[in-house]
mmCIF file as gemmi writes it, N, C-alpha and C atoms, coordinates in Angstrom:
data_model
loop_
_atom_site.group_PDB
_atom_site.id
_atom_site.type_symbol
_atom_site.label_atom_id
_atom_site.label_alt_id
_atom_site.label_comp_id
_atom_site.label_asym_id
_atom_site.label_entity_id
_atom_site.label_seq_id
_atom_site.pdbx_PDB_ins_code
_atom_site.Cartn_x
_atom_site.Cartn_y
_atom_site.Cartn_z
_atom_site.occupancy
_atom_site.B_iso_or_equiv
_atom_site.pdbx_formal_charge
_atom_site.auth_seq_id
_atom_site.auth_asym_id
_atom_site.pdbx_PDB_model_num
ATOM 1 N N . MET Axp A 1 ? 38.091 -3.326 -57.774 1 0 ? 1 A 1
ATOM 2 C CA . MET Axp A 1 ? 37.367 -3.748 -56.116 1 0 ? 1 A 1
ATOM 3 C C . MET Axp A 1 ? 35.573 -4.074 -56.475 1 0 ? 1 A 1
ATOM 4 N N . GLU Axp A 2 ? 35.008 -4.779 -55.655 1 0 ? 2 A 1
ATOM 5 C CA . GLU Axp A 2 ? 33.829 -5.235 -56.022 1 0 ? 2 A 1
ATOM 6 C C . GLU Axp A 2 ? 33.365 -4.665 -54.666 1 0 ? 2 A 1
ATOM 7 N N . LYS Axp A 3 ? 31.789 -3.942 -55.113 1 0 ? 3 A 1
ATOM 8 C CA . LYS Axp A 3 ? 31.1 -3.719 -53.984 1 0 ? 3 A 1
ATOM 9 C C . LYS Axp A 3 ? 30.202 -4.367 -53.071 1 0 ? 3 A 1
ATOM 10 N N . LYS Axp A 4 ? 30.303 -4.745 -51.929 1 0 ? 4 A 1
ATOM 11 C CA . LYS Axp A 4 ? 29.589 -5.505 -51.044 1 0 ? 4 A 1
ATOM 12 C C . LYS Axp A 4 ? 28.021 -5.391 -51.16 1 0 ? 4 A 1
ATOM 13 N N . LYS Axp A 5 ? 27.682 -6.158 -51.563 1 0 ? 5 A 1
ATOM 14 C CA . LYS Axp A 5 ? 25.895 -6.572 -51.876 1 0 ? 5 A 1
ATOM 15 C C . LYS Axp A 5 ? 25.065 -6.354 -50.468 1 0 ? 5 A 1
ATOM 16 N N . LYS Axp A 6 ? 24.344 -6.071 -50.56 1 0 ? 6 A 1
ATOM 17 C CA . LYS Axp A 6 ? 23.638 -5.663 -49.461 1 0 ? 6 A 1
ATOM 18 C C . LYS Axp A 6 ? 23.103 -7.532 -48.902 1 0 ? 6 A 1
ATOM 19 N N . THR Axp A 7 ? 22.504 -7.305 -47.668 1 0 ? 7 A 1
ATOM 20 C CA . THR Axp A 7 ? 21.96 -8.675 -47.543 1 0 ? 7 A 1
ATOM 21 C C . THR Axp A 7 ? 21.029 -8.932 -48.184 1 0 ? 7 A 1
ATOM 22 N N . GLU Axp A 8 ? 20.774 -10.366 -48.935 1 0 ? 8 A 1
ATOM 23 C CA . GLU Axp A 8 ? 19.655 -10.287 -49.811 1 0 ? 8 A 1
ATOM 24 C C . GLU Axp A 8 ? 18.585 -10.923 -48.907 1 0 ? 8 A 1
ATOM 25 N N . GLY Axp A 9 ? 17.011 -10.876 -48.876 1 0 ? 9 A 1
ATOM 26 C CA . GLY Axp A 9 ? 16.325 -11.422 -48.064 1 0 ? 9 A 1
ATOM 27 C C . GLY Axp A 9 ? 15.792 -10.78 -46.813 1 0 ? 9 A 1
ATOM 28 N N . LYS Axp A 10 ? 16.718 -9.685 -46.357 1 0 ? 10 A 1
ATOM 29 C CA . LYS Axp A 10 ? 16.534 -9.229 -45.127 1 0 ? 10 A 1
ATOM 30 C C . LYS Axp A 10 ? 15.699 -7.796 -45.336 1 0 ? 10 A 1
ATOM 31 N N . ARG Axp A 11 ? 14.817 -7.595 -44.89 1 0 ? 11 A 1
ATOM 32 C CA . ARG Axp A 11 ? 14.074 -6.577 -44.9 1 0 ? 11 A 1
ATOM 33 C C . ARG Axp A 11 ? 14.435 -4.994 -43.548 1 0 ? 11 A 1
ATOM 34 N N . ALA Axp A 12 ? 14.454 -4.186 -44.278 1 0 ? 12 A 1
ATOM 35 C CA . ALA Axp A 12 ? 14.635 -3.377 -43.435 1 0 ? 12 A 1
ATOM 36 C C . ALA Axp A 12 ? 13.734 -2.959 -41.903 1 0 ? 12 A 1
ATOM 37 N N . GLY Axp A 13 ? 12.834 -3.108 -42.362 1 0 ? 13 A 1
ATOM 38 C CA . GLY Axp A 13 ? 11.229 -3.377 -41.306 1 0 ? 13 A 1
ATOM 39 C C . GLY Axp A 13 ? 11.284 -4.545 -40.65 1 0 ? 13 A 1
ATOM 40 N N . SER Axp A 14 ? 12.031 -5.447 -40.511 1 0 ? 14 A 1
ATOM 41 C CA . SER Axp A 14 ? 11.707 -7.124 -40.199 1 0 ? 14 A 1
ATOM 42 C C . SER Axp A 14 ? 11.729 -7.123 -38.534 1 0 ? 14 A 1
ATOM 43 N N . ALA Axp A 15 ? 12.657 -6.064 -37.862 1 0 ? 15 A 1
ATOM 44 C CA . ALA Axp A 15 ? 12.953 -5.902 -36.619 1 0 ? 15 A 1
ATOM 45 C C . ALA Axp A 15 ? 11.159 -5.79 -35.744 1 0 ? 15 A 1
ATOM 46 N N . LEU Axp A 16 ? 10.931 -4.81 -36.593 1 0 ? 16 A 1
ATOM 47 C CA . LEU Axp A 16 ? 9.42 -4.207 -36.078 1 0 ? 16 A 1
ATOM 48 C C . LEU Axp A 16 ? 8.42 -4.996 -36.602 1 0 ? 16 A 1
ATOM 49 N N . MET Axp A 17 ? 8.325 -6.088 -37.6 1 0 ? 17 A 1
ATOM 50 C CA . MET Axp A 17 ? 7.353 -6.848 -37.95 1 0 ? 17 A 1
ATOM 51 C C . MET Axp A 17 ? 7.503 -8.177 -36.814 1 0 ? 17 A 1
ATOM 52 N N . LYS Axp A 18 ? 8.642 -8.685 -36.283 1 0 ? 18 A 1
ATOM 53 C CA . LYS Axp A 18 ? 8.849 -9.794 -35.587 1 0 ? 18 A 1
ATOM 54 C C . LYS Axp A 18 ? 8.039 -9.831 -33.958 1 0 ? 18 A 1
ATOM 55 N N . GLU Axp A 19 ? 7.283 -10.619 -33.847 1 0 ? 19 A 1
ATOM 56 C CA . GLU Axp A 19 ? 6.195 -10.652 -33.086 1 0 ? 19 A 1
ATOM 57 C C . GLU Axp A 19 ? 6.501 -10.916 -31.451 1 0 ? 19 A 1
ATOM 58 N N . MET Axp A 20 ? 6.043 -10.221 -30.762 1 0 ? 20 A 1
ATOM 59 C CA . MET Axp A 20 ? 6.867 -10.536 -29.33 1 0 ? 20 A 1
ATOM 60 C C . MET Axp A 20 ? 6.102 -10.565 -28.636 1 0 ? 20 A 1
ATOM 61 N N . LYS Axp A 21 ? 6.011 -10.893 -27.196 1 0 ? 21 A 1
ATOM 62 C CA . LYS Axp A 21 ? 5.184 -11.476 -26.43 1 0 ? 21 A 1
ATOM 63 C C . LYS Axp A 21 ? 4.987 -9.928 -25.08 1 0 ? 21 A 1
ATOM 64 N N . PRO Axp A 22 ? 3.893 -9.589 -24.988 1 0 ? 22 A 1
ATOM 65 C CA . PRO Axp A 22 ? 3.365 -8.539 -23.874 1 0 ? 22 A 1
ATOM 66 C C . PRO Axp A 22 ? 3.783 -9.193 -22.722 1 0 ? 22 A 1
ATOM 67 N N . SER Axp A 23 ? 4.241 -8.138 -21.91 1 0 ? 23 A 1
ATOM 68 C CA . SER Axp A 23 ? 4.407 -8.478 -20.309 1 0 ? 23 A 1
ATOM 69 C C . SER Axp A 23 ? 2.81 -8.526 -19.322 1 0 ? 23 A 1
ATOM 70 N N . PRO Axp A 24 ? 2.709 -9.235 -18.481 1 0 ? 24 A 1
ATOM 71 C CA . PRO Axp A 24 ? 1.307 -9.163 -18.243 1 0 ? 24 A 1
ATOM 72 C C . PRO Axp A 24 ? 0.377 -7.787 -17.858 1 0 ? 24 A 1
ATOM 73 N N . GLU Axp A 25 ? 1.457 -6.616 -17.772 1 0 ? 25 A 1
ATOM 74 C CA . GLU Axp A 25 ? 0.989 -5.423 -17.48 1 0 ? 25 A 1
ATOM 75 C C . GLU Axp A 25 ? 0.655 -4.741 -18.897 1 0 ? 25 A 1
ATOM 76 N N . LEU Axp A 26 ? 1.472 -4.676 -19.721 1 0 ? 26 A 1
ATOM 77 C CA . LEU Axp A 26 ? 0.767 -4.541 -21.624 1 0 ? 26 A 1
ATOM 78 C C . LEU Axp A 26 ? -0.335 -5.302 -22.018 1 0 ? 26 A 1
ATOM 79 N N . ALA Axp A 27 ? -0.36 -6.486 -21.477 1 0 ? 27 A 1
ATOM 80 C CA . ALA Axp A 27 ? -1.127 -7.22 -22.041 1 0 ? 27 A 1
ATOM 81 C C . ALA Axp A 27 ? -2.55 -7.306 -21.559 1 0 ? 27 A 1
ATOM 82 N N . ARG Axp A 28 ? -2.814 -6.358 -20.208 1 0 ? 28 A 1
ATOM 83 C CA . ARG Axp A 28 ? -4.353 -5.933 -20.269 1 0 ? 28 A 1
ATOM 84 C C . ARG Axp A 28 ? -4.648 -5 -21.242 1 0 ? 28 A 1
ATOM 85 N N . ILE Axp A 29 ? -3.52 -4.257 -21.911 1 0 ? 29 A 1
ATOM 86 C CA . ILE Axp A 29 ? -4.408 -3.274 -22.599 1 0 ? 29 A 1
ATOM 87 C C . ILE Axp A 29 ? -4.455 -3.763 -24.592 1 0 ? 29 A 1
ATOM 88 N N . VAL Axp A 30 ? -3.131 -4.77 -24.812 1 0 ? 30 A 1
ATOM 89 C CA . VAL Axp A 30 ? -3.414 -5.285 -25.799 1 0 ? 30 A 1
ATOM 90 C C . VAL Axp A 30 ? -3.582 -6.507 -26.318 1 0 ? 30 A 1
ATOM 91 N N . GLY Axp A 31 ? -4.091 -7.036 -25.078 1 0 ? 31 A 1
ATOM 92 C CA . GLY Axp A 31 ? -4.229 -8.887 -25.052 1 0 ? 31 A 1
ATOM 93 C C . GLY Axp A 31 ? -2.808 -9.472 -24.993 1 0 ? 31 A 1
ATOM 94 N N . ASP Axp A 32 ? -2.992 -10.89 -24.639 1 0 ? 32 A 1
ATOM 95 C CA . ASP Axp A 32 ? -1.734 -11.954 -24.291 1 0 ? 32 A 1
ATOM 96 C C . ASP Axp A 32 ? -1.225 -12.38 -25.35 1 0 ? 32 A 1
ATOM 97 N N . LYS Axp A 33 ? -1.695 -12.238 -26.884 1 0 ? 33 A 1
ATOM 98 C CA . LYS Axp A 33 ? -1.285 -12.433 -27.855 1 0 ? 33 A 1
ATOM 99 C C . LYS Axp A 33 ? 0.167 -12.209 -28.258 1 0 ? 33 A 1
ATOM 100 N N . PRO Axp A 34 ? 1.173 -12.944 -28.857 1 0 ? 34 A 1
ATOM 101 C CA . PRO Axp A 34 ? 2.24 -12.115 -29.486 1 0 ? 34 A 1
ATOM 102 C C . PRO Axp A 34 ? 1.928 -11.235 -30.999 1 0 ? 34 A 1
ATOM 103 N N . LEU Axp A 35 ? 2.484 -10.261 -30.705 1 0 ? 35 A 1
ATOM 104 C CA . LEU Axp A 35 ? 2.19 -9.024 -31.808 1 0 ? 35 A 1
ATOM 105 C C . LEU Axp A 35 ? 3.685 -8.436 -32.25 1 0 ? 35 A 1
ATOM 106 N N . PRO Axp A 36 ? 3.342 -7.894 -33.557 1 0 ? 36 A 1
ATOM 107 C CA . PRO Axp A 36 ? 4.519 -6.936 -33.842 1 0 ? 36 A 1
ATOM 108 C C . PRO Axp A 36 ? 4.472 -6.079 -33.136 1 0 ? 36 A 1
ATOM 109 N N . ARG Axp A 37 ? 5.62 -4.865 -32.717 1 0 ? 37 A 1
ATOM 110 C CA . ARG Axp A 37 ? 5.982 -3.759 -32.592 1 0 ? 37 A 1
ATOM 111 C C . ARG Axp A 37 ? 4.635 -2.746 -32.605 1 0 ? 37 A 1
ATOM 112 N N . THR Axp A 38 ? 4.666 -2.991 -34.141 1 0 ? 38 A 1
ATOM 113 C CA . THR Axp A 38 ? 3.748 -1.592 -34.916 1 0 ? 38 A 1
ATOM 114 C C . THR Axp A 38 ? 2.014 -2.322 -34.208 1 0 ? 38 A 1
ATOM 115 N N . GLU Axp A 39 ? 1.634 -3.126 -34.064 1 0 ? 39 A 1
ATOM 116 C CA . GLU Axp A 39 ? 0.327 -3.555 -33.707 1 0 ? 39 A 1
ATOM 117 C C . GLU Axp A 39 ? 0.096 -3.131 -32.275 1 0 ? 39 A 1
ATOM 118 N N . VAL Axp A 40 ? 1.2 -3.12 -31.491 1 0 ? 40 A 1
ATOM 119 C CA . VAL Axp A 40 ? 1.168 -2.982 -30.051 1 0 ? 40 A 1
ATOM 120 C C . VAL Axp A 40 ? 0.964 -1.271 -30.077 1 0 ? 40 A 1
ATOM 121 N N . VAL Axp A 41 ? 1.827 -0.656 -30.993 1 0 ? 41 A 1
ATOM 122 C CA . VAL Axp A 41 ? 1.741 0.749 -30.781 1 0 ? 41 A 1
ATOM 123 C C . VAL Axp A 41 ? 0.434 1.171 -30.936 1 0 ? 41 A 1
ATOM 124 N N . LYS Axp A 42 ? -0.269 0.763 -32.111 1 0 ? 42 A 1
ATOM 125 C CA . LYS Axp A 42 ? -1.699 0.733 -33.141 1 0 ? 42 A 1
ATOM 126 C C . LYS Axp A 42 ? -2.69 0.537 -31.662 1 0 ? 42 A 1
ATOM 127 N N . LYS Axp A 43 ? -2.565 -0.749 -31.218 1 0 ? 43 A 1
ATOM 128 C CA . LYS Axp A 43 ? -3.428 -1.161 -30.193 1 0 ? 43 A 1
ATOM 129 C C . LYS Axp A 43 ? -3.344 -0.129 -28.931 1 0 ? 43 A 1
ATOM 130 N N . LEU Axp A 44 ? -2.258 0.687 -28.329 1 0 ? 44 A 1
ATOM 131 C CA . LEU Axp A 44 ? -2.199 1.506 -27.721 1 0 ? 44 A 1
ATOM 132 C C . LEU Axp A 44 ? -2.768 2.82 -27.662 1 0 ? 44 A 1
ATOM 133 N N . TRP Axp A 45 ? -2.482 3.406 -29.122 1 0 ? 45 A 1
ATOM 134 C CA . TRP Axp A 45 ? -3.356 4.452 -29.436 1 0 ? 45 A 1
ATOM 135 C C . TRP Axp A 45 ? -4.688 4.255 -29.152 1 0 ? 45 A 1
ATOM 136 N N . ASP Axp A 46 ? -4.919 3.126 -30.086 1 0 ? 46 A 1
ATOM 137 C CA . ASP Axp A 46 ? -7.001 2.703 -29.967 1 0 ? 46 A 1
ATOM 138 C C . ASP Axp A 46 ? -7.263 2.941 -28.721 1 0 ? 46 A 1
ATOM 139 N N . TYR Axp A 47 ? -6.732 2.377 -27.38 1 0 ? 47 A 1
ATOM 140 C CA . TYR Axp A 47 ? -7.006 2.428 -26.009 1 0 ? 47 A 1
ATOM 141 C C . TYR Axp A 47 ? -6.957 3.611 -25.575 1 0 ? 47 A 1
ATOM 142 N N . ILE Axp A 48 ? -5.98 5.085 -26.165 1 0 ? 48 A 1
ATOM 143 C CA . ILE Axp A 48 ? -5.594 5.774 -25.405 1 0 ? 48 A 1
ATOM 144 C C . ILE Axp A 48 ? -7.122 6.548 -25.983 1 0 ? 48 A 1
ATOM 145 N N . LYS Axp A 49 ? -7.502 6.412 -27.123 1 0 ? 49 A 1
ATOM 146 C CA . LYS Axp A 49 ? -7.952 7.449 -27.594 1 0 ? 49 A 1
ATOM 147 C C . LYS Axp A 49 ? -9.671 7.024 -27.585 1 0 ? 49 A 1
ATOM 148 N N . LYS Axp A 50 ? -9.795 5.555 -27.083 1 0 ? 50 A 1
ATOM 149 C CA . LYS Axp A 50 ? -10.912 5.149 -26.79 1 0 ? 50 A 1
ATOM 150 C C . LYS Axp A 50 ? -11.547 6.106 -25.143 1 0 ? 50 A 1
ATOM 151 N N . ASN Axp A 51 ? -10.427 6.073 -24.093 1 0 ? 51 A 1
ATOM 152 C CA . ASN Axp A 51 ? -10.272 6.399 -23.142 1 0 ? 51 A 1
ATOM 153 C C . ASN Axp A 51 ? -10.127 8.344 -22.768 1 0 ? 51 A 1
ATOM 154 N N . LYS Axp A 52 ? -9.739 8.616 -24.054 1 0 ? 52 A 1
ATOM 155 C CA . LYS Axp A 52 ? -9.83 10.158 -23.832 1 0 ? 52 A 1
ATOM 156 C C . LYS Axp A 52 ? -8.581 10.122 -23.034 1 0 ? 52 A 1
ATOM 157 N N . LEU Axp A 53 ? -7.395 9.662 -23.185 1 0 ? 53 A 1
ATOM 158 C CA . LEU Axp A 53 ? -6.292 9.719 -22.052 1 0 ? 53 A 1
ATOM 159 C C . LEU Axp A 53 ? -4.869 10.65 -22.711 1 0 ? 53 A 1
ATOM 160 N N . GLN Axp A 54 ? -5.246 11.361 -23.93 1 0 ? 54 A 1
ATOM 161 C CA . GLN Axp A 54 ? -4.756 12.72 -24.4 1 0 ? 54 A 1
ATOM 162 C C . GLN Axp A 54 ? -4.773 13.577 -23.61 1 0 ? 54 A 1
ATOM 163 N N . ASP Axp A 55 ? -3.567 14.238 -23.184 1 0 ? 55 A 1
ATOM 164 C CA . ASP Axp A 55 ? -3.624 15.546 -22.859 1 0 ? 55 A 1
ATOM 165 C C . ASP Axp A 55 ? -4.67 16.637 -23.614 1 0 ? 55 A 1
ATOM 166 N N . GLU Axp A 56 ? -5.583 17.393 -22.748 1 0 ? 56 A 1
ATOM 167 C CA . GLU Axp A 56 ? -6.057 18.449 -23.995 1 0 ? 56 A 1
ATOM 168 C C . GLU Axp A 56 ? -5.324 19.808 -24.047 1 0 ? 56 A 1
ATOM 169 N N . ALA Axp A 57 ? -4.083 19.882 -23.173 1 0 ? 57 A 1
ATOM 170 C CA . ALA Axp A 57 ? -3.531 21.049 -23.919 1 0 ? 57 A 1
ATOM 171 C C . ALA Axp A 57 ? -2.01 20.594 -24.296 1 0 ? 57 A 1
ATOM 172 N N . ASN Axp A 58 ? -1.825 19.335 -24.735 1 0 ? 58 A 1
ATOM 173 C CA . ASN Axp A 58 ? -0.493 19.231 -25.246 1 0 ? 58 A 1
ATOM 174 C C . ASN Axp A 58 ? -0.874 17.555 -25.791 1 0 ? 58 A 1
ATOM 175 N N . LYS Axp A 59 ? -1.717 17.646 -27.241 1 0 ? 59 A 1
ATOM 176 C CA . LYS Axp A 59 ? -1.796 16.232 -27.523 1 0 ? 59 A 1
ATOM 177 C C . LYS Axp A 59 ? -0.806 15.315 -27.214 1 0 ? 59 A 1
ATOM 178 N N . ARG Axp A 60 ? 0.509 15.647 -27.593 1 0 ? 60 A 1
ATOM 179 C CA . ARG Axp A 60 ? 1.692 14.802 -27.854 1 0 ? 60 A 1
ATOM 180 C C . ARG Axp A 60 ? 1.797 14.359 -26.088 1 0 ? 60 A 1
ATOM 181 N N . ASN Axp A 61 ? 0.887 14.481 -25.424 1 0 ? 61 A 1
ATOM 182 C CA . ASN Axp A 61 ? 1.358 13.792 -23.959 1 0 ? 61 A 1
ATOM 183 C C . ASN Axp A 61 ? 0.14 13.234 -23.365 1 0 ? 61 A 1
ATOM 184 N N . ILE Axp A 62 ? 0.656 11.729 -22.996 1 0 ? 62 A 1
ATOM 185 C CA . ILE Axp A 62 ? -0.579 10.966 -22.72 1 0 ? 62 A 1
ATOM 186 C C . ILE Axp A 62 ? -0.592 10.755 -21.142 1 0 ? 62 A 1
ATOM 187 N N . ASN Axp A 63 ? -2.049 10.811 -20.761 1 0 ? 63 A 1
ATOM 188 C CA . ASN Axp A 63 ? -2.278 11.033 -18.931 1 0 ? 63 A 1
ATOM 189 C C . ASN Axp A 63 ? -2.548 9.151 -18.68 1 0 ? 63 A 1
ATOM 190 N N . ALA Axp A 64 ? -2 8.861 -17.708 1 0 ? 64 A 1
ATOM 191 C CA . ALA Axp A 64 ? -1.638 7.243 -17.451 1 0 ? 64 A 1
ATOM 192 C C . ALA Axp A 64 ? -3.118 7.032 -16.605 1 0 ? 64 A 1
ATOM 193 N N . ASP Axp A 65 ? -3.554 5.989 -16.956 1 0 ? 65 A 1
ATOM 194 C CA . ASP Axp A 65 ? -4.909 5.413 -16.001 1 0 ? 65 A 1
ATOM 195 C C . ASP Axp A 65 ? -4.464 4.328 -15.213 1 0 ? 65 A 1
ATOM 196 N N . ALA Axp A 66 ? -5.05 3.496 -14.096 1 0 ? 66 A 1
ATOM 197 C CA . ALA Axp A 66 ? -4.837 2.574 -13.47 1 0 ? 66 A 1
ATOM 198 C C . ALA Axp A 66 ? -3.893 1.268 -14.424 1 0 ? 66 A 1
ATOM 199 N N . ASN Axp A 67 ? -4.752 1.612 -15.473 1 0 ? 67 A 1
ATOM 200 C CA . ASN Axp A 67 ? -3.547 0.299 -16.667 1 0 ? 67 A 1
ATOM 201 C C . ASN Axp A 67 ? -2.633 0.656 -17.199 1 0 ? 67 A 1
ATOM 202 N N . LEU Axp A 68 ? -2.276 1.634 -17.754 1 0 ? 68 A 1
ATOM 203 C CA . LEU Axp A 68 ? -1.158 2.579 -18.42 1 0 ? 68 A 1
ATOM 204 C C . LEU Axp A 68 ? -0.434 2.496 -17.396 1 0 ? 68 A 1
ATOM 205 N N . LEU Axp A 69 ? -0.295 3.318 -15.775 1 0 ? 69 A 1
ATOM 206 C CA . LEU Axp A 69 ? 0.243 3.306 -14.94 1 0 ? 69 A 1
ATOM 207 C C . LEU Axp A 69 ? 1.658 2.477 -14.857 1 0 ? 69 A 1
ATOM 208 N N . PRO Axp A 70 ? 1.468 1.052 -15.037 1 0 ? 70 A 1
ATOM 209 C CA . PRO Axp A 70 ? 2.636 0.061 -14.806 1 0 ? 70 A 1
ATOM 210 C C . PRO Axp A 70 ? 3.757 0.025 -15.981 1 0 ? 70 A 1
ATOM 211 N N . VAL Axp A 71 ? 2.793 0.349 -17.211 1 0 ? 71 A 1
ATOM 212 C CA . VAL Axp A 71 ? 3.728 -0.132 -18.232 1 0 ? 71 A 1
ATOM 213 C C . VAL Axp A 71 ? 4.514 1.776 -18.434 1 0 ? 71 A 1
ATOM 214 N N . PHE Axp A 72 ? 3.952 2.624 -18.266 1 0 ? 72 A 1
ATOM 215 C CA . PHE Axp A 72 ? 4.788 3.914 -18.055 1 0 ? 72 A 1
ATOM 216 C C . PHE Axp A 72 ? 5.619 3.827 -16.576 1 0 ? 72 A 1
ATOM 217 N N . GLY Axp A 73 ? 5.929 3.094 -16.176 1 0 ? 73 A 1
ATOM 218 C CA . GLY Axp A 73 ? 7.008 2.811 -14.967 1 0 ? 73 A 1
ATOM 219 C C . GLY Axp A 73 ? 6.589 3.62 -13.779 1 0 ? 73 A 1
ATOM 220 N N . GLY Axp A 74 ? 5.457 4.03 -13.525 1 0 ? 74 A 1
ATOM 221 C CA . GLY Axp A 74 ? 4.958 4.643 -12.531 1 0 ? 74 A 1
ATOM 222 C C . GLY Axp A 74 ? 4.602 6.225 -12.853 1 0 ? 74 A 1
ATOM 223 N N . LYS Axp A 75 ? 5.085 6.798 -14.252 1 0 ? 75 A 1
ATOM 224 C CA . LYS Axp A 75 ? 4.68 7.931 -14.595 1 0 ? 75 A 1
ATOM 225 C C . LYS Axp A 75 ? 3.25 8.31 -14.901 1 0 ? 75 A 1
ATOM 226 N N . LYS Axp A 76 ? 2.985 9.445 -14.134 1 0 ? 76 A 1
ATOM 227 C CA . LYS Axp A 76 ? 1.368 9.542 -14.734 1 0 ? 76 A 1
ATOM 228 C C . LYS Axp A 76 ? 0.973 10.14 -16.25 1 0 ? 76 A 1
ATOM 229 N N . GLN Axp A 77 ? 2.351 10.886 -16.232 1 0 ? 77 A 1
ATOM 230 C CA . GLN Axp A 77 ? 2.394 11.058 -17.98 1 0 ? 77 A 1
ATOM 231 C C . GLN Axp A 77 ? 3.483 11.196 -18.666 1 0 ? 77 A 1
ATOM 232 N N . VAL Axp A 78 ? 3.392 10.924 -19.922 1 0 ? 78 A 1
ATOM 233 C CA . VAL Axp A 78 ? 4.533 10.628 -20.827 1 0 ? 78 A 1
ATOM 234 C C . VAL Axp A 78 ? 4.136 11.304 -22.171 1 0 ? 78 A 1
ATOM 235 N N . SER Axp A 79 ? 5.356 11.612 -22.767 1 0 ? 79 A 1
ATOM 236 C CA . SER Axp A 79 ? 5.265 11.625 -24.333 1 0 ? 79 A 1
ATOM 237 C C . SER Axp A 79 ? 4.971 10.603 -25.258 1 0 ? 79 A 1
ATOM 238 N N . MET Axp A 80 ? 4.168 10.889 -26.47 1 0 ? 80 A 1
ATOM 239 C CA . MET Axp A 80 ? 4.153 9.819 -27.315 1 0 ? 80 A 1
ATOM 240 C C . MET Axp A 80 ? 5.593 9.275 -28.052 1 0 ? 80 A 1
ATOM 241 N N . PHE Axp A 81 ? 6.467 10.032 -27.487 1 0 ? 81 A 1
ATOM 242 C CA . PHE Axp A 81 ? 8.153 9.263 -28.281 1 0 ? 81 A 1
ATOM 243 C C . PHE Axp A 81 ? 7.999 8.087 -26.749 1 0 ? 81 A 1
ATOM 244 N N . GLU Axp A 82 ? 8.063 8.907 -25.577 1 0 ? 82 A 1
ATOM 245 C CA . GLU Axp A 82 ? 8.828 8.128 -24.369 1 0 ? 82 A 1
ATOM 246 C C . GLU Axp A 82 ? 7.471 6.956 -24.117 1 0 ? 82 A 1
ATOM 247 N N . MET Axp A 83 ? 6.516 7.202 -24.773 1 0 ? 83 A 1
ATOM 248 C CA . MET Axp A 83 ? 5.092 5.715 -24.36 1 0 ? 83 A 1
ATOM 249 C C . MET Axp A 83 ? 6.058 4.581 -25.074 1 0 ? 83 A 1
ATOM 250 N N . THR Axp A 84 ? 6.174 4.599 -26.524 1 0 ? 84 A 1
ATOM 251 C CA . THR Axp A 84 ? 6.858 4.05 -27.556 1 0 ? 84 A 1
ATOM 252 C C . THR Axp A 84 ? 8.071 3.266 -26.858 1 0 ? 84 A 1
ATOM 253 N N . LYS Axp A 85 ? 8.673 4.14 -26.344 1 0 ? 85 A 1
ATOM 254 C CA . LYS Axp A 85 ? 10.124 3.197 -25.75 1 0 ? 85 A 1
ATOM 255 C C . LYS Axp A 85 ? 9.643 2.884 -24.548 1 0 ? 85 A 1
ATOM 256 N N . LEU Axp A 86 ? 8.746 2.847 -23.762 1 0 ? 86 A 1
ATOM 257 C CA . LEU Axp A 86 ? 8.218 2.407 -22.17 1 0 ? 86 A 1
ATOM 258 C C . LEU Axp A 86 ? 7.78 1.137 -22.448 1 0 ? 86 A 1
ATOM 259 N N . ALA Axp A 87 ? 6.637 1.079 -23.594 1 0 ? 87 A 1
ATOM 260 C CA . ALA Axp A 87 ? 6.045 -0.153 -24.268 1 0 ? 87 A 1
ATOM 261 C C . ALA Axp A 87 ? 7.295 -1.063 -24.796 1 0 ? 87 A 1
ATOM 262 N N . ASN Axp A 88 ? 7.937 -0.749 -25.643 1 0 ? 88 A 1
ATOM 263 C CA . ASN Axp A 88 ? 9.021 -1.623 -25.939 1 0 ? 88 A 1
ATOM 264 C C . ASN Axp A 88 ? 9.622 -2.474 -24.66 1 0 ? 88 A 1
ATOM 265 N N . ARG Axp A 89 ? 10.076 -2.004 -23.346 1 0 ? 89 A 1
ATOM 266 C CA . ARG Axp A 89 ? 10.589 -2.638 -22.34 1 0 ? 89 A 1
ATOM 267 C C . ARG Axp A 89 ? 9.272 -4.053 -22.039 1 0 ? 89 A 1
ATOM 268 N N . HIS Axp A 90 ? 8.179 -3.823 -22.21 1 0 ? 90 A 1
ATOM 269 C CA . HIS Axp A 90 ? 7.121 -4.952 -21.983 1 0 ? 90 A 1
ATOM 270 C C . HIS Axp A 90 ? 7.353 -5.823 -22.858 1 0 ? 90 A 1
ATOM 271 N N . LEU Axp A 91 ? 7.927 -5.853 -24.008 1 0 ? 91 A 1
ATOM 272 C CA . LEU Axp A 91 ? 7.93 -6.729 -24.964 1 0 ? 91 A 1
ATOM 273 C C . LEU Axp A 91 ? 9.026 -7.919 -25.058 1 0 ? 91 A 1
ATOM 274 N N . SER Axp A 92 ? 8.92 -9.204 -24.929 1 0 ? 92 A 1
ATOM 275 C CA . SER Axp A 92 ? 10.252 -10.372 -25.52 1 0 ? 92 A 1
ATOM 276 C C . SER Axp A 92 ? 9.881 -10.814 -26.452 1 0 ? 92 A 1
């Protein structure tokens, strides 16, 4: 019996590196050019740190400002893990 070969030319992170178009709400923060998900998350973190939106008591939580509120689905505070999930909904 032969072992099946892994798909050649396909990288594990290729889905993360695919450029995605941000929604108008997300574009206010990361810009309107298509970006890979990794860059979107990086730009979100740059914005959060620049505007001091990490919760002081629990650094894993992000406090939404007027720009982040629509991206976070109206939630005033989300965890860093939830932030990534919510941001992905704004990519197509």
